[in-house]
N, C-alpha and C positions, 0 to 999 in steps of 0.2 A: 759198631757205632762209628769208629774212625773212618771206615769206608764211606758211610753215609755222609759224614761231614765233608769229606773230600769231594764226593759227588756233588753236593749242593753248592760248594764253593766253585767247582768247575762249571756248573750250570750258570751261576751268576756271571762268571767270566765270559761264557760263550753265547749267552742268549742275545740274539740279534734277529733281524728279519730272515736271514738264511736259516738259522736254527729253528725258528718258529714255523717254517714251511715244511719241516720234517717231523718224523715221529720217533719217539723213544720206545722201543719194542722189547718186551720181555717174552722170551720163548719158553714154552714148556718142554718137557722131555717128549720123546716119541710115544706113540700108542695112546694119545689123548685127543679128544674133540671137545667142543664147547657146547654146553647146555644153557641157553639163556633163561632168565627168570620167566619170560613169557615169549611164546612163539612169534609175536608181532615184532620182536626185536631183530628178526632176520631181515637185513637190508637187501641183500642180493646173493645169488649163487652164480659163479662163473667158472669157466674152464681156463686155466692158465698153466704155463709150462714149469713154473717153479714156485717155491715158497716165497722167494723174494718178490716175485710179481704179485703174489697174493697180498703180502703185507706191505711192501714198500718199494722194492726195486734195487737200489744200489746200496751196498754196505759201505759205510764210512768207517775208517779205521779208528774208531773211538769206542772202547769197550769199558763197561763198568758193571760191577756186581757179577754174579754168576749167570751165564746165559742171557745177558742183556746186551743189545747193540743199538747203535744209532743208525737208523735207516731212513731213506726217503725215496720218493718218486711215484709208485703206482698204487692201485687198488685201495686198500684200507687208508693209507696215508692221504690220498686225494679226496676222501669222503669225510667231511668234518663230523658227520654223525657216527663214523666207525670207531669203536673203542676196542673191539675184539674180533679176531678172525681165526678160522681153522683151515688147514690145508692137508689134503691127502695126496701124497706124491704118486701113488699108484693110479688113482682115478683122475688126478689132476683137478679135483673139485676144490674150489676156493669159496668159502662162505664168509660173508661180512656181517657183523652184528653191531647194533648200536648199544647193546648192553655191555657194561663193564664186567671185567672178570670177577670183581667183588660182589656184583649183584646176581651173577649166575655161578656156574661151577664147571670144572672139567670132569669128564667121564672117560672111562676106559674105551679105547677104540682100536681100530686095526693098527698094526705096527708102523704103518707108513703115514700116520696122521699126527699132527701136532698143533698146538694152539699158540697164538701170539696175542699179546694184550698191550695196548698203548698205555704208556706210563704218563701220569699227569702230575704236574708240580705247580703250585700257586703262582710262581714267577711267570709262567706261560700266559697268565691271564691279566697281566698288568694293564692291558689296553681296554679292559672291560669298561663299557659306557663312554669310551673315548670316541672321537670322530672316526669314521670308517677308514680314513687314510692311515690310521694307526694299526689296522689289522688286515690290510690287503694281502700280506704274506703270512698270515697267521692261521694255521689249520685248526686251532683250538677255539677260535671265535668266528662269528659270521656277522656280516653287515645287515642290520635291520633298522629301519627308520633313521638312517644316517648315523647310527652309532654301533659300536662293536658289542654284540650280544652273544649269549649262549646259543649253541646250535639247537635245532629242533629237538624236542623231547628231552631237553635238559634244563636245569634251573641254576640260578646263582645261589650258592650256599654261604656267601659272605667272603669267600676266598678263591673259589673256582667253580666251574660248571660241573654239575653232577647229574646223573641220570634221574629222570622223574621216577617217582615211586608208585608202587601198586597198592591194591586194596589191603587195608589193615596195617600199612606201614606208616611210620610217624611223619608228620609234616608241620610246617609253620603257617603255610598259606596255600591257596589253590595251585599256584605255580609249581609247587613241589609234587603234585599228583598228576598221573597220566590221564589227561582229559581227552586227548585225541589218540585213538578212537574209543577209549574205554569209558569216558564220561565220569572220571573221578574228581572229587573235590575234597578239600581239607575240612574235616568236621570240627565242631567246638571242642571235641576231645583230642584234637590234634592227630587224627589218623585219617588216611585217605579212604573215602567211602564212595559208593555209587551215588550219583545225583538222585536216582530213583528212591534210594533208601532215605534220603534227606528230606523227602516230601512228607 
């Protein structure tokens, strides 16, 4: 608990435009790959020469928690939709996913594979609904209709952006449900259902 408090205080002290252009990444152990909640969450597959190029690029000398590091620059970090990635150092295959680690899960894989997940904190979303000038260097928000909004396929939960949900998952309104391309809406029972079932 003490470590968490120190981490949050440190984040408050260092959050600026430079920090918000980077990603906080938690790395799994080896022999793991990522299984998203739905296959449509795979953003892209590419061949890169290192784990750092897949997740981020350059290691900053800022460590917190176990196996967590502050990274920035390439692949997952440059894609505002990317929340999770996996990389196999043997095949050099890097896969980027829009699904968060909490909505999918890690599975056993070859010994040369590991998973990285972007860590999210409410403080990173302070520019939500502010003019776009407030989020030009912010990889957690995107400019839409002249204001800072959640990236595609995510919604505002009151404190930060979260992945849209799938069928039979809880919701408060249609924005919480994966409409594109699945056509889900929020029912009167507050669960995501198909539009065709709603008729």
